[in-house]
N, C-alpha and C positions, 0 to 999 in steps of 0.2 A: 503493500499499499504506499509506503514511503517512496518507493521508486516512481510510482505514478504521480505522487505529489510533487516530487522534483521535476518530473518531466513536464507537468502541467505549468509549473512556474517558469521553467526554461522556455516553453512555447510562449507564454505571455511576455517575457523579456524579449524573445525574438520578435514578436509582433510589434511590440513597441519600438524596438531599434529599427525594424523595417519601416514603420510608418514615419519615424523621424528621418530616415534616409530618403524616403519618397518626397518628403516636404523639402528636404535640402537640395534635391537633384535639380540642376538648371534645365530650362527648356531648350536643350541643344540636341545635337545628334547622338550624344552619349546617354540621353534619358532612357532610351529603349535597353541599352546594354546595362545600365545601372539597375533598372527595374528587373531585368532578368537575373542579375547577380543577387538582388534582394530576395527575389522569389526562390532561387535555388537555395540560398542560405536558410530561409524559412522552411522549405521542403526538407532539407537535411536535418533540421532541428526536429521536424515531425517524424521522420523515419529513423532517427538515430538509435532509439531503444530497440527497434527490430534488428538493425544491423549489428548492434552490440551483442544481441543474444544469439547470433548465428554460430559462433564458436561453441557455445554451451549446447546448442542443439545438435551440432555435428558430433560433439563429444559424446552426448548421450546416445545418439544413433550408433556411434562407433562401439560404445560399451554394450549396447543392446545386441548388436551384431555378433560381437566377440562372445557374449554370454550364450547366444543361440547356437553359434559354431561350436562351442565347447560342449553344449548340451547334445548336439547332434553327434559329435565325435564320441562322447561317452556312450551314447545309445548304440552307435555303430560298432564300437569296440566290444561292448557287452554282447551284441547280437553275433558278431564274428566269433567271439570266445565260446559262446554256446554252440555255434555250428561246428567249430573245430573240435570241441569236446564230443559232440555227438557223432561226428564223422569218424573220429579215432576209435571211439567205443563201438561203433558198428563194424569197423574194420578188425578190431580185435575179436569181437564176437564171431565174425566170419572165420578168422584164422583158427580159433579155438574149435569151431564146428568142423573144420578140416581134419583135426586130429582127435575128434570126438571127446572134447572136453567142454564143460559148461561152467561159466563163471558166475558167482554170486553177485559180485560188484566190481565195476571197472571204474577207476579213478584216473583222470588225465591231468597232470601238472604241466603247466606251461608258462613261459616268460613272455611278457610283452615289453619290447624295448621302445620307450618313448611313444607308445601307441602307434608304431609304424610297422612292426613286424611281430609275428608270433612264432615261438619255437618251443616244441614240446621238449620238456626237461626229463620227464619220467612218466611211466605208466605203472600204476599199481592195480594188481588184479587179486581178488579174493576168491578162493575156491572151497568147496567142501572138503572135509578131511579125507574123503575117499581118494582124492587125487594126490595126496601127499607124496606118495611113492614116485610120482612122475614130475616132482618139482623141478629138477634140473633140466629135464627134456622140455617142459612147457616154457620155462625162463629162456633157455637158449633159442628155442623155436620162435618165440614172440620177439626176442631181441633181434634176431637175424632178420626176420620179416619186417619189422617196424623201423629198425635202425635206431631205436631208442632204448634207454635204460628201462628194464622191466623188473619190477619187484613183485614177487609172488608170496601171497599169504593165504593162510588156511584158517577156517573158522570151525 
């Protein structure tokens, strides 16, 4: 509210100054130019608050855009993480089916480097105790087929 009050006072001062200048202008060829200058000065006083607010508007838009980009990036990373985990889990299930073994739980651990790449660090697989005698075989098979570190656990 104080800004509006200051702006209104500035407009009144500019109007008075413009009126005085118009009274002092001689009736010569410079009269039109001086009236144009006074009108431009008054117009600049009228629109100055709007012009002064543009940097704030631009900054606000930039912050809003950055916030939205970060939100979209987080959503995208989350979706990709879920897809990677699901794809690896399905691949491991298929590999285990080939050797006639069924897992109770498959957990994929991966690293994301600056949200630009995903690398699988290890795969944890939990089996029923009836497959305990085949631990070394299962671990070596999955490690060789996936190219990742595989940890085998039994419940």
